[in-house]
MMTF fields as JSON, N, C-alpha, C and O atoms, coordinates in Angstrom:
{
  "mmtfVersion": "1.0.0",
  "mmtfProducer": "UNKNOWN",
  "numBonds": 399,
  "numAtoms": 400,
  "numGroups": 100,
  "numChains": 1,
  "numModels": 1,
  "chainsPerModel": [1],
  "groupsPerChain": [100],
  "chainIdList": ["A"],
  "bondAtomList": [4, 2, 8, 6, 12, 10, 16, 14, 20, 18, 24, 22, 28, 26, 32, 30, 36, 34, 40, 38, 44, 42, 48, 46, 52, 50, 56, 54, 60, 58, 64, 62, 68, 66, 72, 70, 76, 74, 80, 78, 84, 82, 88, 86, 92, 90, 96, 94, 100, 98, 104, 102, 108, 106, 112, 110, 116, 114, 120, 118, 124, 122, 128, 126, 132, 130, 136, 134, 140, 138, 144, 142, 148, 146, 152, 150, 156, 154, 160, 158, 164, 162, 168, 166, 172, 170, 176, 174, 180, 178, 184, 182, 188, 186, 192, 190, 196, 194, 200, 198, 204, 202, 208, 206, 212, 210, 216, 214, 220, 218, 224, 222, 228, 226, 232, 230, 236, 234, 240, 238, 244, 242, 248, 246, 252, 250, 256, 254, 260, 258, 264, 262, 268, 266, 272, 270, 276, 274, 280, 278, 284, 282, 288, 286, 292, 290, 296, 294, 300, 298, 304, 302, 308, 306, 312, 310, 316, 314, 320, 318, 324, 322, 328, 326, 332, 330, 336, 334, 340, 338, 344, 342, 348, 346, 352, 350, 356, 354, 360, 358, 364, 362, 368, 366, 372, 370, 376, 374, 380, 378, 384, 382, 388, 386, 392, 390, 396, 394],
  "bondOrderList": [1, 1, 1, 1, 1, 1, 1, 1, 1, 1, 1, 1, 1, 1, 1, 1, 1, 1, 1, 1, 1, 1, 1, 1, 1, 1, 1, 1, 1, 1, 1, 1, 1, 1, 1, 1, 1, 1, 1, 1, 1, 1, 1, 1, 1, 1, 1, 1, 1, 1, 1, 1, 1, 1, 1, 1, 1, 1, 1, 1, 1, 1, 1, 1, 1, 1, 1, 1, 1, 1, 1, 1, 1, 1, 1, 1, 1, 1, 1, 1, 1, 1, 1, 1, 1, 1, 1, 1, 1, 1, 1, 1, 1, 1, 1, 1, 1, 1, 1],
  "groupList": [{"groupName": "UNK", "atomNameList": ["N", "CA", "C", "O"], "elementList": ["N", "C", "C", "O"], "formalChargeList": [0, 0, 0, 0], "bondAtomList": [1, 0, 2, 1, 3, 2], "bondOrderList": [1, 1, 2], "singleLetterCode": "X", "chemCompType": "L-PEPTIDE LINKING"}],
  "groupTypeList": [0, 0, 0, 0, 0, 0, 0, 0, 0, 0, 0, 0, 0, 0, 0, 0, 0, 0, 0, 0, 0, 0, 0, 0, 0, 0, 0, 0, 0, 0, 0, 0, 0, 0, 0, 0, 0, 0, 0, 0, 0, 0, 0, 0, 0, 0, 0, 0, 0, 0, 0, 0, 0, 0, 0, 0, 0, 0, 0, 0, 0, 0, 0, 0, 0, 0, 0, 0, 0, 0, 0, 0, 0, 0, 0, 0, 0, 0, 0, 0, 0, 0, 0, 0, 0, 0, 0, 0, 0, 0, 0, 0, 0, 0, 0, 0, 0, 0, 0, 0],
  "groupIdList": [1, 2, 3, 4, 5, 6, 7, 8, 9, 10, 11, 12, 13, 14, 15, 16, 17, 18, 19, 20, 21, 22, 23, 24, 25, 26, 27, 28, 29, 30, 31, 32, 33, 34, 35, 36, 37, 38, 39, 40, 41, 42, 43, 44, 45, 46, 47, 48, 49, 50, 51, 52, 53, 54, 55, 56, 57, 58, 59, 60, 61, 62, 63, 64, 65, 66, 67, 68, 69, 70, 71, 72, 73, 74, 75, 76, 77, 78, 79, 80, 81, 82, 83, 84, 85, 86, 87, 88, 89, 90, 91, 92, 93, 94, 95, 96, 97, 98, 99, 100],
  "secStructList": [7, 7, 3, 3, 7, 7, 7, 5, 7, 7, 1, 1, 1, 3, 3, 3, 3, 3, 3, 3, 3, 3, 3, 6, 6, 3, 3, 3, 3, 3, 3, 3, 3, 3, 3, 3, 1, 1, 1, 7, 3, 3, 3, 3, 3, 3, 3, 3, 3, 3, 3, 4, 4, 4, 2, 2, 2, 2, 2, 2, 2, 2, 6, 6, 1, 7, 2, 2, 2, 2, 1, 7, 7, 7, 7, 7, 7, 7, 7, 7, 7, 7, 7, 7, 7, 7, 7, 1, 7, 7, 7, 7, 6, 6, 7, 7, 7, 7, 7, 7],
  "xCoordList": [0.731, -0.004, 0.748, 1.584, 0.541, 1.206, 0.274, -0.691, 0.341, -0.492, 0.262, 0.881, 0.108, 0.948, 0.172, -1.024, 0.583, -0.112, 0.03, -0.94, 1.44, 1.345, 2.869, 3.331, 3.566, 4.714, 5.06, 4.274, 6.126, 6.532, 7.599, 8.686, 7.537, 8.521, 9.788, 9.754, 11.002, 11.876, 13.217, 14.03, 12.87, 13.317, 12.82, 11.783, 13.656, 12.924, 12.827, 11.988, 13.66, 13.882, 13.383, 13.242, 13.098, 12.954, 11.687, 11.079, 11.182, 10.168, 10.229, 10.635, 9.914, 9.927, 8.782, 7.913, 8.552, 7.143, 6.948, 7.734, 5.801, 5.891, 4.324, 3.377, 4.591, 3.82, 3.844, 4.942, 2.586, 2.619, 3.001, 2.768, 3.647, 4.073, 4.331, 4.303, 4.625, 5.051, 6.49, 6.776, 7.565, 8.886, 9.575, 9.816, 9.816, 10.129, 9.285, 9.675, 7.953, 6.944, 6.326, 5.398, 7.06, 6.521, 5.912, 6.354, 4.984, 4.357, 5.275, 6.134, 4.988, 5.566, 5.252, 4.506, 6.044, 5.701, 7.108, 8.107, 7.188, 8.489, 8.504, 7.462, 9.468, 9.712, 10.687, 11.759, 10.694, 11.91, 11.985, 11.053, 13.027, 13.258, 12.865, 13.045, 12.322, 11.604, 12.302, 12.078, 13.018, 13.579, 12.881, 12.403, 12.788, 12.076, 13.368, 13.496, 14.234, 15.321, 15.663, 15.186, 16.425, 16.644, 17.324, 16.959, 18.342, 19.231, 18.3, 18.349, 17.501, 17.007, 15.365, 15.212, 14.365, 13.227, 12.878, 12.665, 12.827, 12.51, 12.962, 13.353, 12.923, 12.948, 14.683, 15.392, 15.242, 16.789, 16.79, 15.764, 18.178, 18.366, 18.117, 17.922, 18.105, 18.039, 16.524, 15.7, 16.264, 15.024, 14.91, 15.906, 13.922, 13.737, 12.542, 11.558, 12.285, 11.435, 11.305, 12.273, 10.108, 9.527, 8.773, 7.655, 8.93, 7.979, 6.557, 6.367, 5.8, 4.47, 4.555, 4.058, 5.179, 5.271, 5.87, 5.73, 6.53, 7.437, 6.649, 7.183, 5.474, 4.63, 4.275, 4.585, 3.535, 2.999, 3.969, 3.751, 5.248, 6.359, 6.662, 6.715, 6.865, 7.357, 6.328, 6.627, 4.975, 4.021, 3.934, 3.766, 4.064, 4.276, 5.414, 5.362, 6.38, 7.62, 7.64, 8.3, 6.588, 6.207, 5.543, 6.067, 4.297, 3.24, 3.842, 3.17, 5.153, 5.462, 6.105, 6.74, 6.099, 6.991, 5.814, 4.627, 6.149, 4.979, 5.447, 6.566, 4.228, 4.792, 5.642, 6.082, 5.848, 6.58, 8.058, 8.934, 8.417, 9.441, 10.049, 11.106, 9.445, 9.748, 9.856, 10.406, 9.259, 9.262, 10.526, 11.194, 11.032, 12.383, 12.569, 11.641, 13.771, 13.975, 14.479, 15.418, 13.895, 14.373, 15.889, 16.346, 16.631, 18.243, 18.621, 18.169, 19.105, 19.443, 21.086, 21.868, 21.577, 22.984, 23.357, 22.696, 24.406, 25.09, 26.661, 27.318, 27.165, 28.197, 29.307, 29.234, 30.518, 31.403, 32.392, 32.94, 32.351, 33.19, 34.566, 35.009, 35.219, 36.664, 36.86, 36.396, 37.696, 37.821, 38.211, 39.206, 37.532, 37.851, 38.662, 38.508, 39.718, 40.466, 39.775, 38.7, 40.228, 39.65, 39.664, 40.64, 38.787, 38.607, 38.925, 38.615, 39.638, 39.938, 38.876, 39.336, 37.565, 36.569, 35.157, 34.867, 34.435, 33.519, 32.461, 32.096, 32.108, 30.936, 29.705, 29.41, 28.933, 27.602, 26.225, 25.031, 26.878, 26.12, 25.485, 24.805, 25.907, 25.454, 24.16, 23.837, 23.484, 22.044, 20.82, 20.538, 20.287, 19.219, 18.039, 17.48, 17.615, 16.423, 15.559, 15.946, 14.005, 13.131, 13.1, 13.245, 12.856, 12.797, 11.374, 10.674, 10.899, 9.834, 9.192, 7.97],
  "yCoordList": [-1.123, -0.082, 1.282, 1.513, 1.934, 3.225, 4.19, 4.034, 5.518, 6.406, 7.858, 8.052, 8.722, 9.905, 10.875, 11.057, 11.385, 12.461, 13.979, 14.705, 14.325, 15.758, 15.624, 14.523, 16.885, 17.521, 18.885, 19.546, 19.066, 20.461, 21.007, 20.439, 21.803, 22.232, 22.693, 23.711, 21.954, 22.272, 23.463, 24.239, 23.058, 23.948, 23.647, 23.033, 24.138, 23.711, 22.491, 22.187, 21.619, 20.342, 19.17, 18.012, 19.608, 18.959, 19.239, 20.275, 18.094, 17.93, 17.164, 16.002, 17.63, 16.656, 16.086, 16.755, 14.624, 13.832, 12.893, 11.968, 13.155, 12.492, 11.613, 11.999, 10.558, 9.454, 7.876, 7.453, 6.993, 5.876, 4.982, 5.002, 4.117, 2.924, 1.698, 1.644, 0.569, -0.714, -0.764, -0.336, -1.298, -1.341, -2.568, -2.396, -3.894, -4.651, -5.555, -6.255, -5.428, -5.768, -5.271, -5.763, -3.795, -3.028, -1.708, -1.138, -1.224, 0.02, 1.207, 1.031, 2.047, 3.413, 4.653, 4.745, 5.659, 6.985, 7.193, 7.101, 7.452, 7.953, 9.56, 10.191, 10.015, 11.528, 11.635, 11.738, 11.649, 11.535, 12.803, 13.55, 12.801, 13.875, 12.96, 11.777, 13.956, 13.608, 14.527, 15.737, 14.008, 14.759, 14.746, 13.692, 15.891, 15.678, 16.398, 17.616, 15.719, 16.499, 15.607, 14.483, 16.129, 15.258, 14.019, 13.093, 13.902, 12.598, 12.022, 10.84, 12.113, 11.56, 11.787, 12.872, 10.986, 11.268, 10.13, 9.002, 10.716, 9.681, 10.112, 11.268, 9.225, 9.135, 9.234, 8.525, 10.165, 10.025, 9.214, 8.887, 8.959, 8.545, 9.124, 8.51, 10.596, 11.464, 11.446, 11.814, 11.033, 10.833, 10.344, 10.265, 10.083, 9.116, 8.482, 9.102, 7.429, 6.325, 6.295, 6.082, 6.511, 6.567, 5.05, 5.12, 4.058, 2.747, 3.066, 3.906, 2.412, 2.868, 2.628, 3.461, 1.495, 1.574, 2.739, 2.858, 3.628, 4.877, 6.2, 7.291, 6.138, 7.43, 8.106, 9.295, 7.679, 8.26, 9.257, 10.392, 8.455, 9.465, 10.774, 11.929, 10.245, 11.566, 12.41, 13.602, 12.077, 12.913, 13.928, 15.147, 13.217, 14.022, 15.177, 16.267, 14.671, 15.708, 16.938, 17.971, 16.516, 17.431, 18.342, 19.394, 17.873, 18.883, 19.508, 20.333, 19.039, 20.039, 21.085, 21.776, 21.368, 22.409, 23.663, 23.338, 24.929, 25.871, 26.996, 27.45, 27.231, 27.903, 29.322, 29.871, 29.889, 30.77, 30.222, 31.051, 29.18, 28.568, 28.421, 28.957, 27.846, 27.251, 28.822, 28.771, 29.949, 31.038, 31.585, 31.621, 32.145, 32.52, 34.114, 34.92, 34.424, 35.413, 36.665, 36.515, 37.834, 38.656, 38.698, 38.276, 39.168, 39.304, 40.653, 41.559, 41.066, 41.938, 42.34, 41.39, 43.596, 43.947, 43.515, 43.836, 42.806, 42.714, 43.318, 43.125, 43.977, 44.633, 43.516, 42.477, 43.808, 42.757, 42.393, 43.19, 41.199, 40.55, 40.301, 40.147, 40.227, 40.036, 38.495, 37.736, 37.903, 36.493, 35.834, 36.273, 34.747, 34.049, 33.062, 32.404, 32.806, 31.824, 30.473, 30.237, 29.633, 28.12, 27.506, 27.622, 27.016, 26.201, 24.626, 24.122, 23.919, 22.78, 21.477, 20.336, 21.687, 20.791, 21.469, 22.559, 21.158, 21.401, 20.285, 19.484, 20.239, 19.45, 19.857, 20.493, 19.617, 20.421, 19.047, 19.149, 18.013, 16.992, 16.766, 15.812, 18.049, 17.797, 18.608, 18.765, 19.06, 19.625, 18.578, 17.562, 18.88, 17.833, 17.525, 18.494, 16.365, 16.27, 15.597, 14.908, 15.894, 14.907, 13.686, 13.527, 12.496, 11.142, 10.865, 10.73, 10.77, 10.382, 8.991, 8.883],
  "zCoordList": [0.209, -0.175, -0.177, 0.697, -0.878, -1.045, -1.019, -1.767, -0.085, -0.453, -0.091, 0.955, -1.037, -1.067, 0.198, -0.033, 1.229, 1.908, 1.214, 0.992, 0.908, 0.46, -0.303, -0.603, -0.565, -1.408, -0.563, 0.116, -0.74, -0.34, -1.295, -1.188, -2.034, -3.153, -2.486, -1.796, -2.657, -2.19, -3.029, -2.527, -4.63, -5.118, -6.847, -7.095, -7.845, -9.266, -9.685, -10.533, -9.159, -9.755, -8.721, -9.114, -7.215, -5.935, -5.526, -5.794, -4.716, -3.854, -2.614, -2.655, -1.662, -0.423, -0.719, -1.279, -0.37, -0.564, 0.589, 0.799, 1.406, 2.673, 2.076, 1.389, 2.606, 2.131, 2.85, 3.213, 3.054, 3.882, 3.0, 1.792, 3.66, 2.389, 3.212, 4.442, 2.245, 2.871, 2.473, 1.354, 3.354, 2.871, 3.951, 5.146, 3.111, 3.877, 4.713, 5.648, 4.196, 5.246, 6.18, 6.821, 6.342, 7.486, 7.069, 6.072, 7.732, 7.145, 7.874, 8.738, 7.477, 7.938, 7.108, 6.133, 7.758, 7.117, 6.496, 7.21, 5.273, 4.459, 4.266, 4.088, 4.304, 3.744, 3.051, 3.647, 1.74, 0.933, -0.291, -0.589, -0.741, -1.815, -3.198, -3.488, -3.809, -4.969, -6.339, -6.347, -7.312, -8.191, -9.493, -9.913, -10.186, -11.813, -12.619, -12.493, -13.367, -14.379, -15.584, -15.742, -16.318, -17.465, -17.416, -18.14, -16.582, -16.048, -15.222, -15.561, -14.372, -13.727, -13.01, -12.448, -13.009, -12.247, -11.569, -12.013, -9.978, -9.179, -7.715, -7.553, -6.643, -5.383, -5.25, -5.964, -4.282, -4.383, -2.906, -2.308, -2.445, -1.166, -0.026, 1.023, -0.184, 1.255, 1.5, 0.663, 2.598, 3.293, 4.741, 5.459, 5.075, 6.292, 6.649, 6.245, 7.284, 7.235, 8.782, 9.512, 9.213, 10.557, 10.83, 10.318, 11.29, 11.53, 12.197, 13.076, 11.735, 12.296, 13.836, 14.593, 14.325, 15.872, 16.513, 17.731, 15.842, 16.107, 15.575, 15.771, 14.949, 14.567, 15.544, 15.463, 16.788, 17.855, 18.469, 18.895, 18.401, 19.116, 18.314, 18.736, 16.925, 15.885, 15.861, 15.936, 15.76, 15.867, 17.286, 17.33, 18.1, 19.594, 19.605, 20.175, 18.871, 18.946, 17.861, 17.974, 16.565, 15.696, 16.714, 17.079, 17.187, 17.254, 18.747, 19.367, 19.251, 20.442, 19.941, 20.737, 18.832, 17.882, 18.197, 18.17, 18.46, 18.399, 17.146, 16.909, 16.503, 15.429, 15.582, 14.573, 16.92, 17.087, 17.325, 17.078, 17.688, 17.717, 16.059, 15.726, 15.383, 13.969, 12.759, 11.659, 13.284, 12.43, 12.445, 13.479, 11.061, 11.081, 11.908, 11.848, 12.613, 12.9, 12.063, 11.281, 12.214, 11.102, 11.343, 12.406, 10.435, 10.238, 10.995, 10.294, 11.861, 12.635, 12.27, 12.232, 12.025, 11.757, 13.197, 14.184, 13.221, 14.405, 14.33, 13.306, 15.344, 15.435, 15.283, 15.939, 14.242, 13.991, 15.516, 16.278, 15.55, 16.78, 16.814, 15.676, 17.501, 17.573, 17.397, 18.248, 16.056, 16.087, 17.291, 17.867, 17.828, 18.992, 18.702, 17.674, 19.645, 19.713, 19.31, 19.86, 18.485, 18.091, 19.585, 20.326, 19.85, 20.935, 20.532, 19.453, 21.666, 21.368, 21.606, 21.573, 21.825, 22.442, 21.586, 22.08, 20.684, 19.974, 20.375, 19.514, 21.292, 21.847, 22.003, 23.014, 21.207, 21.652, 21.82, 21.537, 22.299, 22.49, 23.752, 24.131, 24.461, 25.723, 25.786, 26.963, 25.106, 25.052, 25.588, 24.953, 26.561, 26.822, 25.907, 25.392, 25.652, 24.681, 25.598, 26.542, 25.186, 25.611, 25.024, 23.811, 26.085, 25.275, 25.279, 26.282, 23.702, 23.588, 23.393, 23.299]
}
């Protein structure tokens, strides 16, 4: 079973397609890039698949995002900062994320 839910235009040759499908005998939600060009028309490898068992967790995560959070902030002119010395550790993985 394949059911296209919708698509979002990415650029002149690509769309992001959201669909429900069966792959490997398991139903899930697939979000993938679809390209239309002279060389190739079809899905690319770029995308993600959410198994049906994990869909409610995924939906909770998406629904937890407020419209205010996702809106782009207007670009403000920032004063030029002095270049900082390179830090030896660049670990951003310490941010706490909720476990759904």
